[in-house]
GUDOBA-116461 format. One record per residue (C-alpha): x, y, z; residue number from 0. Coordinates in Angstrom, 2 decimals, m for minus. Each point is the difference from the previous one (the first is absolute). Layout:
BEGIN
+---------+---------+---------+-----+
:    east :   north :      up :   k :
+---------+---------+---------+-----+
:       X :       Y :       Z : NUM :
...
+---------+---------+---------+-----+
END
This chain:
BEGIN
+---------+---------+---------+-----+
:    east :   north :      up :   k :
+---------+---------+---------+-----+
:   76.76 :   55.90 :  118.60 :   0 :
:    0.15 :    3.49 :   m1.09 :   1 :
:    3.49 :    1.38 :   m0.65 :   2 :
:    0.40 :    2.27 :    2.91 :   3 :
:   m0.69 :   m2.85 :    2.34 :   4 :
:    2.55 :   m2.12 :   m1.86 :   5 :
:    2.61 :    2.91 :    0.51 :   6 :
:   m1.27 :    0.42 :    3.61 :   7 :
:    1.04 :   m3.57 :    0.63 :   8 :
:    3.05 :   m0.08 :   m1.73 :   9 :
:    0.94 :    3.29 :    2.04 :  10 :
:   m1.20 :   m1.52 :    3.10 :  11 :
:    2.37 :   m3.23 :   m0.89 :  12 :
:    3.03 :    1.76 :   m0.78 :  13 :
:   m0.24 :    1.93 :    3.30 :  14 :
:   m0.30 :   m3.23 :    2.43 :  15 :
:    2.66 :   m1.63 :   m2.20 :  16 :
:    2.28 :    2.90 :    0.69 :  17 :
:   m0.94 :   m0.18 :    3.79 :  18 :
:    0.92 :   m3.47 :    0.10 :  19 :
:    3.20 :    0.63 :   m1.78 :  20 :
:    0.08 :    2.57 :    2.54 :  21 :
:    0.74 :   m2.03 :    2.72 :  22 :
:    4.08 :    0.27 :   m0.36 :  23 :
:    0.34 :    2.62 :   m1.92 :  24 :
:   m1.81 :    2.81 :    2.47 :  25 :
:    0.17 :    0.42 :    3.56 :  26 :
:    0.16 :    2.46 :    2.79 :  27 :
:    2.60 :    0.23 :    2.65 :  28 :
:   m1.27 :   m0.03 :    3.56 :  29 :
:    0.21 :    3.83 :    0.60 :  30 :
:    3.60 :    1.05 :    1.43 :  31 :
:    0.74 :    1.56 :    3.16 :  32 :
:   m0.41 :    3.90 :    0.10 :  33 :
:    3.55 :    0.85 :   m0.47 :  34 :
:    0.41 :   m2.54 :   m2.92 :  35 :
:   m2.64 :    2.06 :   m2.19 :  36 :
:    1.65 :    1.00 :   m3.24 :  37 :
:   m0.04 :    3.69 :   m1.26 :  38 :
:   m2.21 :   m1.06 :   m2.86 :  39 :
:   m3.40 :    0.32 :    1.90 :  40 :
:   m1.06 :    2.04 :    2.89 :  41 :
:   m3.09 :    0.08 :    2.15 :  42 :
:    0.77 :    3.29 :    1.51 :  43 :
:   m3.28 :    2.31 :   m0.05 :  44 :
:   m0.10 :    2.07 :   m3.60 :  45 :
:   m2.88 :    1.61 :   m1.73 :  46 :
:   m1.22 :   m1.91 :   m3.21 :  47 :
:    1.78 :    1.37 :   m2.78 :  48 :
:   m1.71 :   m0.93 :   m3.73 :  49 :
:    1.98 :   m1.19 :   m2.99 :  50 :
:    0.75 :   m2.48 :   m2.36 :  51 :
:    3.32 :   m1.84 :    0.55 :  52 :
:    1.56 :   m2.08 :   m2.39 :  53 :
:   m1.20 :   m3.94 :   m0.75 :  54 :
:    2.28 :   m2.55 :    1.26 :  55 :
:    1.34 :   m1.81 :   m3.08 :  56 :
:   m1.88 :   m3.17 :   m0.55 :  57 :
:    3.57 :   m1.68 :   m0.67 :  58 :
:    1.29 :    1.18 :    3.45 :  59 :
:    1.39 :   m2.72 :    1.63 :  60 :
:   m1.76 :   m0.91 :    3.42 :  61 :
:    1.84 :    0.81 :    3.20 :  62 :
:   m0.98 :   m3.03 :    1.95 :  63 :
:    1.05 :    0.43 :    3.54 :  64 :
:    1.34 :   m2.91 :    2.25 :  65 :
:   m1.10 :   m1.84 :    3.38 :  66 :
:   m3.43 :   m0.35 :    0.80 :  67 :
:   m2.49 :    0.61 :   m2.31 :  68 :
:   m4.08 :   m0.03 :   m0.78 :  69 :
:   m0.78 :   m0.16 :   m3.72 :  70 :
:   m2.27 :    2.77 :   m1.58 :  71 :
:   m2.04 :   m2.25 :   m1.63 :  72 :
:   m2.21 :   m3.48 :    0.29 :  73 :
:    1.86 :   m2.96 :   m1.34 :  74 :
:   m2.66 :   m2.23 :    1.21 :  75 :
:   m1.89 :    1.06 :   m2.90 :  76 :
:    0.24 :   m1.31 :   m3.43 :  77 :
:   m1.98 :    0.14 :   m3.13 :  78 :
:   m2.41 :   m3.19 :   m0.81 :  79 :
:    2.06 :   m0.98 :   m2.84 :  80 :
:    2.92 :   m0.85 :    2.70 :  81 :
:   m2.61 :   m1.25 :    2.38 :  82 :
:    2.00 :   m3.23 :    0.14 :  83 :
:    2.54 :    1.53 :    1.70 :  84 :
:   m1.30 :   m0.81 :    3.58 :  85 :
:   m3.56 :    1.39 :    0.05 :  86 :
:   m1.97 :   m1.13 :    3.17 :  87 :
:   m2.90 :   m0.95 :   m2.41 :  88 :
:    2.04 :   m2.23 :   m2.41 :  89 :
:   m1.05 :   m3.18 :    1.79 :  90 :
:   m4.00 :    1.27 :   m0.53 :  91 :
:    0.85 :    0.18 :   m3.86 :  92 :
:    0.20 :   m3.65 :   m0.79 :  93 :
:   m1.76 :   m0.18 :   m3.24 :  94 :
:    3.18 :    1.80 :   m1.63 :  95 :
:    2.71 :   m1.98 :    1.56 :  96 :
:    0.25 :   m2.69 :   m2.58 :  97 :
:   m0.99 :    2.67 :   m3.08 :  98 :
:    2.16 :   m0.16 :   m2.87 :  99 :
:    1.92 :    3.44 :   m0.30 : 100 :
:   m2.00 :    1.74 :   m2.52 : 101 :
:   m3.19 :   m0.57 :    1.57 : 102 :
:    1.67 :    0.84 :    3.26 : 103 :
:    1.14 :    3.23 :   m1.46 : 104 :
:   m3.31 :    0.83 :   m1.52 : 105 :
:   m1.92 :   m0.73 :    3.22 : 106 :
:    2.67 :    2.21 :    1.88 : 107 :
:   m1.00 :    2.96 :   m2.57 : 108 :
:   m3.64 :   m0.46 :    0.42 : 109 :
:    0.62 :    0.35 :    4.05 : 110 :
:    2.22 :    3.04 :   m0.69 : 111 :
:   m2.99 :    1.39 :   m1.73 : 112 :
:   m2.29 :   m1.07 :    2.96 : 113 :
:    2.21 :    1.72 :    2.36 : 114 :
:    0.14 :    3.50 :   m1.50 : 115 :
:   m3.90 :   m0.24 :   m0.31 : 116 :
:   m0.17 :   m0.96 :    3.66 : 117 :
:    2.50 :    3.05 :    0.71 : 118 :
:   m2.56 :    2.62 :   m2.04 : 119 :
:   m2.86 :   m1.50 :    1.34 : 120 :
:    1.47 :    0.34 :    3.65 : 121 :
:    1.01 :    3.76 :   m0.73 : 122 :
:   m3.51 :    0.70 :   m1.28 : 123 :
:   m1.60 :   m1.10 :    3.48 : 124 :
:    3.01 :    2.14 :    1.73 : 125 :
:   m0.88 :    3.00 :   m1.64 : 126 :
:   m4.05 :   m0.46 :    0.70 : 127 :
:    0.90 :   m1.18 :    3.56 : 128 :
:   m2.39 :   m3.21 :   m0.77 : 129 :
:    0.64 :   m3.16 :    2.12 : 130 :
:    0.41 :   m3.03 :   m2.37 : 131 :
:   m0.78 :   m3.84 :    0.41 : 132 :
:    1.74 :   m3.11 :   m1.29 : 133 :
:   m3.32 :   m0.52 :   m2.04 : 134 :
:    0.51 :    3.62 :   m1.59 : 135 :
:    3.49 :   m0.68 :   m0.95 : 136 :
:   m0.56 :   m3.34 :   m2.03 : 137 :
:   m3.02 :    1.54 :   m1.43 : 138 :
:    1.71 :    2.79 :   m1.37 : 139 :
:    3.42 :   m1.14 :   m0.53 : 140 :
:    1.01 :   m3.70 :    0.22 : 141 :
:   m3.53 :   m2.08 :   m0.03 : 142 :
:    1.44 :   m2.30 :   m2.88 : 143 :
:    3.62 :   m0.54 :    2.04 : 144 :
:   m1.79 :   m0.62 :    3.39 : 145 :
:    2.59 :   m2.83 :    0.93 : 146 :
:    2.65 :    2.53 :   m0.68 : 147 :
:   m1.69 :    2.65 :    2.12 : 148 :
:    2.30 :   m0.32 :    3.01 : 149 :
:    3.08 :    0.44 :   m2.21 : 150 :
:   m1.65 :    3.20 :   m1.71 : 151 :
:   m1.08 :    1.69 :    2.92 : 152 :
:    3.01 :   m0.73 :    2.23 : 153 :
:    2.16 :    1.66 :   m2.82 : 154 :
:   m2.50 :    3.03 :   m0.19 : 155 :
:    0.07 :    0.70 :    3.42 : 156 :
:    4.02 :    0.06 :   m0.10 : 157 :
:   m0.07 :    2.18 :   m2.88 : 158 :
:   m2.60 :    2.60 :    1.56 : 159 :
:    2.03 :    0.00 :    3.19 : 160 :
:    3.41 :    0.35 :   m1.32 : 161 :
:   m0.70 :    2.11 :   m3.13 : 162 :
:   m3.03 :    1.96 :    1.27 : 163 :
:    0.39 :   m0.13 :    3.68 : 164 :
:   m3.60 :   m1.52 :    0.55 : 165 :
:   m0.94 :   m2.66 :    2.04 : 166 :
:   m2.60 :   m2.43 :   m0.63 : 167 :
:   m1.52 :   m1.09 :    3.36 : 168 :
:   m2.43 :   m2.75 :    0.60 : 169 :
:   m2.63 :    1.19 :    2.56 : 170 :
:   m2.68 :   m2.53 :   m0.33 : 171 :
:    1.50 :   m3.69 :   m0.34 : 172 :
:   m3.47 :   m1.60 :   m0.22 : 173 :
:   m0.88 :    1.89 :   m3.38 : 174 :
:    3.52 :    0.82 :   m1.03 : 175 :
:   m0.58 :    3.69 :    0.26 : 176 :
:    3.17 :    2.46 :   m0.35 : 177 :
:    0.24 :    3.61 :    0.26 : 178 :
:    3.18 :    1.91 :   m1.41 : 179 :
:    2.01 :    2.31 :    2.12 : 180 :
:    3.53 :    2.10 :   m0.16 : 181 :
:    2.73 :   m2.11 :    1.52 : 182 :
:    0.96 :    2.83 :    2.30 : 183 :
:   m3.10 :    1.85 :    0.42 : 184 :
:    1.32 :    2.78 :   m2.09 : 185 :
:   m3.26 :    2.28 :   m0.98 : 186 :
:    1.33 :    0.80 :   m3.33 : 187 :
:    0.70 :   m2.29 :   m3.09 : 188 :
:    0.39 :    2.28 :   m2.82 : 189 :
:   m2.49 :   m1.98 :   m2.10 : 190 :
:   m2.41 :    2.72 :   m1.10 : 191 :
:    2.25 :    1.16 :   m3.01 : 192 :
:   m0.03 :   m0.05 :   m3.91 : 193 :
:    2.03 :   m3.19 :   m0.12 : 194 :
:   m2.68 :   m2.60 :    0.55 : 195 :
:   m0.56 :    0.42 :    3.60 : 196 :
:    2.93 :   m2.55 :    1.31 : 197 :
:    0.61 :    0.59 :    3.54 : 198 :
:    3.81 :    1.44 :    0.41 : 199 :
:   m0.06 :   m1.12 :    4.08 : 200 :
:    2.74 :   m2.70 :   m0.85 : 201 :
:    2.40 :    2.40 :   m1.30 : 202 :
:   m0.40 :    2.19 :    2.97 : 203 :
:    0.41 :   m2.89 :    2.45 : 204 :
:    3.28 :   m0.92 :   m1.93 : 205 :
:    1.21 :    3.55 :    0.26 : 206 :
:   m0.85 :    0.54 :    3.85 : 207 :
:    1.76 :   m3.25 :    0.32 : 208 :
:    3.26 :    1.33 :   m1.65 : 209 :
:   m0.22 :    3.19 :    2.32 : 210 :
:   m0.24 :   m2.01 :    3.54 : 211 :
:    2.66 :   m2.83 :   m1.67 : 212 :
:    2.39 :    2.92 :   m0.96 : 213 :
:    0.03 :    1.71 :    3.38 : 214 :
:   m3.52 :    1.90 :   m0.33 : 215 :
:    1.88 :    2.34 :   m2.87 : 216 :
:    0.48 :   m1.69 :   m3.20 : 217 :
:    2.14 :    1.60 :   m3.06 : 218 :
:   m2.19 :    0.50 :   m3.00 : 219 :
:    2.54 :   m2.04 :   m1.80 : 220 :
:   m0.63 :   m3.10 :    2.18 : 221 :
:   m3.63 :    0.56 :   m0.47 : 222 :
:    0.19 :   m0.48 :   m3.62 : 223 :
:    2.53 :   m2.53 :    0.12 : 224 :
:   m2.37 :   m2.17 :    1.45 : 225 :
:   m2.89 :    1.31 :   m2.02 : 226 :
:    2.01 :   m1.02 :   m3.02 : 227 :
:   m0.14 :   m3.90 :    1.30 : 228 :
:   m3.33 :    0.22 :   m0.77 : 229 :
:   m0.04 :    1.62 :   m3.17 : 230 :
:   m1.13 :    3.47 :    0.98 : 231 :
:    1.98 :    2.82 :   m1.57 : 232 :
:   m0.44 :    3.96 :    0.42 : 233 :
:   m1.65 :    1.26 :   m3.03 : 234 :
:   m1.35 :   m3.20 :   m1.37 : 235 :
:   m3.31 :   m0.17 :    0.43 : 236 :
:   m0.91 :   m3.21 :    1.78 : 237 :
:   m3.54 :   m2.14 :   m0.55 : 238 :
:   m0.53 :   m0.13 :    3.78 : 239 :
:    1.60 :    2.75 :    1.50 : 240 :
:   m0.25 :    2.79 :   m2.49 : 241 :
:    2.93 :    2.44 :   m0.27 : 242 :
:    2.30 :   m1.31 :    2.85 : 243 :
:    1.67 :    3.31 :    0.60 : 244 :
:   m3.12 :    2.18 :    0.20 : 245 :
:   m1.79 :   m2.91 :    2.12 : 246 :
:    3.37 :    0.28 :    2.52 : 247 :
:    0.79 :    3.42 :    0.20 : 248 :
:   m2.98 :    2.27 :   m0.66 : 249 :
:   m3.00 :   m2.54 :    0.96 : 250 :
:    1.20 :   m1.78 :    2.89 : 251 :
:    1.49 :    2.95 :    1.23 : 252 :
:   m3.06 :    2.06 :   m0.14 : 253 :
:   m1.81 :   m2.68 :    1.62 : 254 :
:    2.33 :    0.43 :    2.89 : 255 :
:    1.17 :   m3.68 :   m0.19 : 256 :
:    3.68 :    1.17 :   m0.92 : 257 :
:    2.05 :    2.56 :    0.18 : 258 :
:    2.45 :    0.77 :   m2.56 : 259 :
:    2.94 :    2.46 :    0.72 : 260 :
:    3.28 :    1.38 :   m1.37 : 261 :
:    2.89 :   m1.58 :    1.84 : 262 :
:    1.59 :    2.85 :    2.08 : 263 :
:    3.11 :    1.32 :   m1.38 : 264 :
:   m0.10 :   m2.21 :   m3.03 : 265 :
:    1.46 :    1.36 :   m3.19 : 266 :
:   m0.90 :   m1.05 :   m2.70 : 267 :
:   m3.55 :   m0.12 :    2.02 : 268 :
:   m0.84 :   m3.55 :    1.10 : 269 :
:   m3.31 :   m0.98 :    1.35 : 270 :
:   m1.35 :   m2.70 :    2.76 : 271 :
:   m3.18 :   m1.18 :    1.62 : 272 :
:   m1.37 :   m0.33 :    3.27 : 273 :
:   m3.65 :   m1.02 :    1.05 : 274 :
:   m2.47 :    2.79 :    0.18 : 275 :
:   m2.19 :    0.82 :    2.97 : 276 :
:   m3.13 :   m2.33 :   m1.72 : 277 :
:    2.26 :   m2.89 :   m0.34 : 278 :
:    1.02 :    0.35 :    3.72 : 279 :
:   m3.49 :    0.49 :    0.94 : 280 :
:   m1.91 :   m2.74 :   m1.77 : 281 :
:    2.71 :   m2.63 :   m0.06 : 282 :
:    3.32 :   m1.22 :    2.17 : 283 :
:    3.26 :   m1.30 :   m0.36 : 284 :
:   m0.98 :   m3.29 :    1.54 : 285 :
:   m2.92 :   m0.48 :   m2.39 : 286 :
:    2.54 :    0.73 :   m2.99 : 287 :
:    2.33 :   m2.47 :    1.32 : 288 :
:   m2.47 :   m2.65 :    0.63 : 289 :
:   m1.27 :    0.20 :   m3.56 : 290 :
:    3.51 :   m0.29 :   m1.55 : 291 :
:    1.07 :   m2.72 :    2.14 : 292 :
:   m3.52 :   m2.09 :   m0.79 : 293 :
:    0.76 :    0.53 :   m3.30 : 294 :
:    3.55 :   m1.36 :    0.14 : 295 :
:   m1.24 :   m2.79 :    1.98 : 296 :
:    1.72 :    0.81 :    3.12 : 297 :
:   m1.05 :    1.89 :    3.35 : 298 :
:    0.80 :    3.66 :    0.87 : 299 :
:    2.16 :   m1.21 :    2.89 : 300 :
:    2.31 :   m1.51 :   m2.58 : 301 :
:    1.21 :    3.58 :   m0.32 : 302 :
:    1.07 :    0.89 :    3.63 : 303 :
:    1.38 :    3.80 :   m0.52 : 304 :
:   m3.15 :    0.87 :   m2.07 : 305 :
:   m2.52 :   m1.88 :    2.25 : 306 :
:    1.65 :    2.02 :    2.95 : 307 :
:   m0.71 :    3.20 :   m1.76 : 308 :
:   m3.77 :   m0.95 :   m0.92 : 309 :
:   m0.51 :   m1.10 :    3.78 : 310 :
:    1.25 :    3.56 :    1.11 : 311 :
:   m2.41 :    1.67 :   m2.66 : 312 :
:   m2.53 :   m2.18 :    1.18 : 313 :
:    0.73 :    1.11 :    3.83 : 314 :
:    0.42 :    3.55 :   m0.55 : 315 :
:   m3.64 :    0.05 :   m2.27 : 316 :
:   m1.47 :   m1.41 :    2.82 : 317 :
:    1.71 :    2.39 :    2.44 : 318 :
:   m1.69 :    2.97 :   m2.57 : 319 :
:   m3.51 :   m1.60 :    0.26 : 320 :
:    0.15 :   m0.18 :    3.90 : 321 :
:    1.50 :    3.78 :    0.18 : 322 :
:   m3.00 :    1.00 :   m2.58 : 323 :
:   m2.53 :   m1.88 :    2.06 : 324 :
:    0.81 :    1.57 :    3.02 : 325 :
:   m0.01 :    3.42 :   m1.15 : 326 :
:   m3.41 :   m0.57 :   m1.59 : 327 :
:   m1.36 :   m1.55 :    3.33 : 328 :
:    1.51 :    3.03 :    2.01 : 329 :
:   m1.40 :    2.55 :   m2.28 : 330 :
:   m3.72 :   m1.44 :    0.21 : 331 :
:    0.33 :   m0.40 :    3.75 : 332 :
:    1.12 :    3.86 :    0.39 : 333 :
:   m2.71 :    0.88 :   m2.52 : 334 :
:   m3.02 :   m1.83 :    1.95 : 335 :
:    1.37 :    1.45 :    3.45 : 336 :
:    0.03 :    3.51 :   m1.47 : 337 :
:   m2.63 :    2.28 :    1.93 : 338 :
:   m2.89 :    0.55 :   m2.62 : 339 :
:    0.10 :    3.32 :   m1.53 : 340 :
:   m2.41 :    3.03 :    1.24 : 341 :
:   m1.32 :    2.79 :   m2.07 : 342 :
+---------+---------+---------+-----+
END
């Protein structure tokens, strides 16, 4: 396998291992009541103030809140090299259950290679918007390991969803035909770039979730604290996300998915993130909460305060849609009833 693909596999495994460890290291407290918000962040309207705040040191001890928490990660996912730790497909792979440790290690390495091959194949199909079938995947990726296909495919799909924000959905059970779609219906994925065209949606979803879980306004320090857990640092080019600070504070701001502004009255200047108008238009708090609840193997109702807020958001969005439709209908009716112009 080319070295670039190997390095991508190492990066993906490092991210997922860190996510697994993050189960007990990173969480977000259920947003406090209005009167309990600290002065470190503000949601009052201000203009976007560009700037380059100082990077949060990588060695800074994370401030882990107590109380009801939701992880910023997907602990249910682990690299194939640790697939013995509870993989739902372990029963299917009986051929290696009694294999010597050395042979098992060799097979694990081969399957790791096949997982990254599958990820690259799925990414290429996502870029070209082509449907795929199980036969395509077997012929192009794992024909010689067809007995292990369920494990390879399952792991690749999990990587695609959590790291890239892409869902692999079956559309025809008879032919085992699949399509690749964005998990939250976001129309931008940042894959058209000079860093290999890897989708950036997974990082955007993570940031949107942190903002929601932090009370709809997240200090920049919190964003980087969470990103450090998955080994993403400002100023250090990432094999998947490119230069993270540029992506987050410039690209996603210009695309209107994020708002990045100075905290009012902060001296020295500190910055915070909010959802941008495009994020509000294309997704919702409920979709973000449901995605991360699924990734953590639970239900969105397991977080009552967040679920109630997401429900209120859904109701407000529905009311806004009804109001817009009513206004449009009234305008059309008024236009059709107006007398024709005479000259």
